[in-house]
Each structure stands twice: as structure tokens, then as C-alpha cells.
C-alpha positions as CSV (number, residue, x, y, z in Angstrom):
1,M,277.5,123.6,71.2
2,T,278.7,126.8,69.6
3,E,281.6,128.5,71.2
4,P,280.8,132.0,72.5
5,M,282.2,134.9,70.6
6,T,285.1,136.8,72.1
7,E,285.1,140.5,72.7
8,L,287.4,141.1,69.8
9,Q,285.0,139.1,67.5
10,Y,282.2,141.3,68.6
11,L,284.3,144.4,67.8
12,S,285.0,143.0,64.4
13,L,281.3,142.5,63.9
14,L,280.6,146.1,64.9
15,R,283.0,147.4,62.2
16,R,280.6,146.1,59.6
17,F,278.0,148.7,60.5
18,D,278.0,152.5,60.3
19,T,278.0,154.7,63.3
20,P,274.4,155.9,62.9
21,T,273.2,152.3,63.0
22,V,275.2,151.7,66.2
23,C,273.6,154.8,67.7
24,N,270.1,153.6,66.6
25,V,270.7,150.3,68.3
26,I,271.9,151.9,71.6
27,E,268.7,154.0,71.5
28,L,266.6,150.9,71.0
29,L,268.2,149.2,73.9
30,D,267.4,152.2,76.0
31,V,270.6,152.2,78.1
32,R,271.2,156.0,78.1
33,P,269.5,159.2,77.2
34,R,269.3,159.7,73.4
35,N,271.2,163.0,73.6
36,E,274.2,161.5,75.3
37,G,277.2,159.3,74.3
38,F,278.1,160.8,70.9
39,M,280.4,163.6,69.9
40,D,279.0,166.9,68.7
41,R,279.5,168.7,65.4
42,S,282.8,170.1,66.4
43,I,284.4,166.7,65.6
44,K,284.5,165.8,61.9
45,A,286.0,163.0,59.9
46,C,289.2,164.0,58.1
47,F,288.9,161.1,55.6
48,P,285.1,160.4,55.2
49,R,285.7,157.7,52.5
50,L,287.3,155.4,55.1
51,P,285.1,152.6,56.5
52,P,284.0,152.5,60.2
53,V,286.6,152.0,62.9
54,V,286.1,150.7,66.4
55,G,288.6,150.3,69.3
56,F,289.4,150.8,72.9
57,A,290.1,154.4,73.8
58,T,293.6,155.4,74.9
59,T,293.4,159.0,76.0
60,A,295.7,162.0,76.5
61,T,295.6,165.8,77.1
62,F,297.6,168.2,74.9
63,R,298.7,171.8,74.6
64,S,300.5,173.7,71.9
65,A,300.1,177.5,72.6
66,Q,303.1,178.0,74.8
67,P,306.5,176.3,75.5
68,G,306.3,173.8,78.4
69,E,308.6,171.9,80.7
70,K,307.8,168.5,79.1
71,G,309.3,169.4,75.7
72,D,307.5,168.8,72.4
73,V,305.2,166.0,71.3
74,Y,307.9,163.8,69.9
75,A,309.8,163.8,73.2
76,S,306.8,162.1,74.9
77,L,305.6,160.0,72.0
78,V,307.7,156.9,73.0
79,D,306.4,157.2,76.6
80,Q,302.9,157.4,75.4
81,V,303.2,154.3,73.2
82,Q,304.7,152.3,76.0
83,K,301.9,153.3,78.4
84,V,299.3,152.5,75.7
85,L,300.7,149.0,75.2
86,E,300.8,148.4,78.9
87,E,297.3,149.6,79.7
88,V,294.9,149.4,76.7
89,P,294.4,146.4,74.5
90,A,294.3,146.5,70.7
91,P,292.5,147.6,68.6
92,R,293.1,151.1,70.0
93,M,291.6,154.6,69.3
94,V,293.8,157.5,70.4
95,V,291.6,160.2,71.9
96,F,293.2,163.7,72.6
97,Q,291.7,166.6,74.5
98,D,293.3,169.8,73.3
99,L,293.3,172.0,76.4
100,D,293.9,175.2,74.3
101,D,290.6,176.7,73.3
102,P,290.6,177.5,70.5
103,P,293.3,175.1,69.3
104,A,296.6,176.9,68.7
105,A,298.4,174.3,66.5
106,A,297.9,170.8,65.2
107,T,297.6,167.8,67.6
108,F,298.8,165.2,65.0
109,G,300.5,164.7,61.7
110,E,302.2,162.0,59.6
111,V,304.8,160.9,62.2
112,M,302.4,160.4,65.1
113,C,299.8,158.6,63.0
114,T,302.4,156.3,61.4
115,V,303.7,155.4,64.9
116,Y,300.2,154.9,66.3
117,Q,299.2,152.6,63.4
118,A,302.4,150.5,63.9
119,F,301.5,149.9,67.5
120,G,297.9,148.7,67.0
121,C,295.9,151.9,66.8
122,V,293.1,152.1,64.2
123,G,292.3,155.8,64.5
124,L,292.7,159.1,66.2
125,I,290.2,161.6,67.6
126,T,291.1,165.1,68.8
127,S,289.2,168.2,69.9
128,G,292.2,170.0,68.4
129,A,293.5,170.3,64.8
130,A,295.0,168.1,62.2
131,R,297.8,168.5,59.7
132,D,299.7,166.4,57.0
133,L,296.3,165.4,55.6
134,E,297.6,164.0,52.3
135,Q,300.3,161.9,54.0
136,V,298.0,160.5,56.7
137,D,295.3,159.8,54.1
138,K,297.7,157.5,52.3
139,L,298.1,155.5,55.6
140,G,294.4,154.6,55.6
141,F,294.4,155.8,59.2
142,A,291.0,157.2,60.4
143,C,291.3,160.6,62.0
144,F,288.7,163.0,63.4
145,A,289.4,166.6,64.4
146,S,287.9,170.0,64.9
147,S,290.0,171.8,62.3
148,T,293.3,171.9,60.4
149,I,296.4,173.9,61.2
150,A,299.7,173.7,59.3
151,S,302.1,174.0,62.3
152,H,302.4,171.9,65.4
153,G,303.5,174.9,67.4
154,Y,304.7,174.0,71.0
155,S,302.8,170.8,70.9
156,R,303.2,168.5,73.9
157,I,301.4,165.6,75.5
158,L,300.6,166.2,79.1
159,D,298.6,163.5,81.0
160,M,298.1,160.0,79.5
161,N,295.2,157.6,80.0
162,V,293.1,160.0,82.0
163,P,289.4,160.9,81.4
164,V,289.1,163.5,78.7
165,T,286.3,165.6,77.2
166,V,286.1,165.6,73.4
167,G,283.2,166.7,71.3
168,S,281.2,167.4,74.5
169,I,281.4,163.9,75.9
170,R,283.5,162.2,78.5
171,V,285.8,159.5,77.2
172,R,287.7,157.2,79.7
173,P,290.6,154.9,79.0
174,G,289.3,151.5,77.7
175,D,285.9,152.9,76.5
176,V,284.7,151.4,73.3
177,V,284.6,154.1,70.5
178,H,283.0,153.6,67.1
179,A,283.5,156.2,64.4
180,D,282.9,156.9,60.7
181,A,282.1,159.7,58.2
182,N,279.0,160.5,60.2
183,G,280.7,161.1,63.6
184,V,281.9,159.4,66.8
185,T,280.0,157.5,69.5
186,T,280.9,155.4,72.5
187,V,279.5,152.0,73.1
188,P,278.9,150.8,76.7
189,R,281.6,148.1,77.0
190,D,279.3,145.6,78.7
191,L,276.7,146.0,75.9
192,V,279.1,145.5,73.0
193,P,277.8,141.9,72.3
194,E,274.2,143.0,72.4
195,V,274.8,146.1,70.2
196,A,276.9,144.1,67.7
197,L,274.3,141.3,67.3
198,A,271.4,143.8,67.1
199,C,272.8,146.0,64.2
200,Q,271.9,143.6,61.4
201,K,268.5,142.9,62.9
202,F,267.9,146.7,63.1
203,M,268.9,147.2,59.5
204,D,266.6,144.3,58.4
205,A,263.7,146.0,60.2
206,E,264.4,149.3,58.5
207,A,264.5,147.6,55.2
208,L,260.8,146.9,55.4
209,V,260.2,150.7,55.0
210,L,263.1,151.3,52.6
211,D,262.2,148.5,50.3
212,Y,258.5,149.6,50.2
213,A,259.4,153.2,49.4
214,K,261.7,152.1,46.6
215,A,259.4,149.5,45.1
216,G,257.4,152.1,43.1
217,T,253.8,153.4,43.3
218,P,253.7,153.6,47.1
219,T,250.5,154.6,49.0
220,V,250.1,156.2,52.4
221,D,248.3,153.2,53.6
222,G,251.0,150.9,52.3
223,L,253.7,153.0,53.9
224,R,251.8,152.9,57.2
225,K,251.7,149.1,57.1
226,A,255.4,148.9,56.3
227,Q,256.2,151.3,59.1
228,D,254.0,149.3,61.6
229,A,255.8,146.1,60.6
230,C,259.2,147.8,61.0
231,F,258.3,149.0,64.5
232,Q,257.0,145.5,65.5
233,R,260.4,144.1,64.4
234,F,262.2,146.8,66.4
235,A,260.3,145.8,69.6
236,K,261.4,142.1,69.3
237,I,265.1,142.8,68.8
238,P,266.2,143.2,72.4
239,D,264.7,139.9,73.5
240,E,266.0,138.1,70.4
241,V,269.5,139.3,71.1
242,R,269.4,138.3,74.7
243,R,268.2,134.8,73.8
244,Q,270.9,134.5,71.2
245,L,273.6,135.4,73.9
246,K,272.2,132.8,76.3
247,R,272.7,129.9,73.8
């Protein structure tokens, strides 16, 4: 009898697929409205060439416009890392909500990203701004932000591991986040196994249309047949995955 896959193994499987495919599968499983669960156009990949990343969200709020009692971001970085290690398993995605609107200064730079990466984080997402792009790019650390600003101003971390709103969606500590050059989505944690197993099946079904269109001399009738076959495959995927999980 085959041993069941662990949650980490399913996350590793999810990393093989792009974020649009993950979104397509979530739509296919019909577990939430199609216009929910993914970040809007305000959040963009800083390094689009990097492969997809997936991890458990560790969240924080942030400000940089005015001096504050808690000191700058470096003063609270150690406290944040300790809280992250205690409360959120690896792999981790750091998710910041910048409470200044518009952002007044950069949320992150080389030092923060280097530290996060050293402590099991695979990426960072912020509704605020980025800086040190050349240095962070060399780390191979995936980052997503609304903009770039050269200075960190009066940057400081406020609350840690609290629900945050980034890119018009709510992200809670421990949520599964998947991101790549196309954008960012959450994956319902209890559905990670189903989504991970369904992605390749979904791509195989899409290939019926793609391969037909690329084969040369297509006809409308032929395209219709390929599309019908694709949709028939789509319809079978949820039951196939559930049977696979019961083995």
C-alpha cells in the first residue's frame, strides 16, 4: 500500500505549476467565487523570471510615513523572525500590509530578504514598495510589491501574524499562498492535496485544444471536437482526484 503524501510533499508538487493553472483548478473545484482569492493588479512580481513559489503566510502590518514608538524595521526584525519560527511552519511567505496609502517608503530591501531567506522563507509580498532590487534579485528570493521607492523612511513593523489585506484579499497567518510572474493566489489549505493532484490533469486536458491548434491546418469543426473532449476531461477531474486521495 502506498504511503499517503504529506502536506509538504503536496506543496512541493504545487510548485511545479504556474499560478494561473492553480487558479484554474480552484475554479474547476468550485470552492469559492471565481472573482475571489487572488490579488489584484496592484501587486506585481519584482523578479518575473523566478519560478513559482508556495508557502504558509506569515503576516505583518507596516508603516513608514512618520516616526513611531517601536523604532525602525531593523529593531523589530529579530522579534518578527522569532514569532515566525514559533507560529508558522516552513516554507513561509512573508505578507506585509502597508498601512500608509499611498506607500511612503520601501517595506523591504536586501537585509530583510536575506534574513527571511535564512529562516525558511521563500518569498515576500507587500502592498507597499520594494528597494535594493539588484541585490535581492541575486538572492533568488521571490518578491511581489506595488511599487519601488529608494528609501525605507521611518519603516517599522507594527502587528505580527494578524489578518492583513493585500491586493484586495484577506490573508491570514498559515494561509497557503502561491505566486509567480502572473500574480498571487491563496489556496484553501484543506484543498491543497486536491489542487496539487488536479493541476497536471488540468494541463493534460488543455493540451487537447493546444495540440490541435498547433498541429496545422485546423478546422472549426475539428477545434469544436477538441474543445468538447477537453471539457469532458475537465468534468472528470474532481472525481478522479478524490478517488486518488482515497487509495
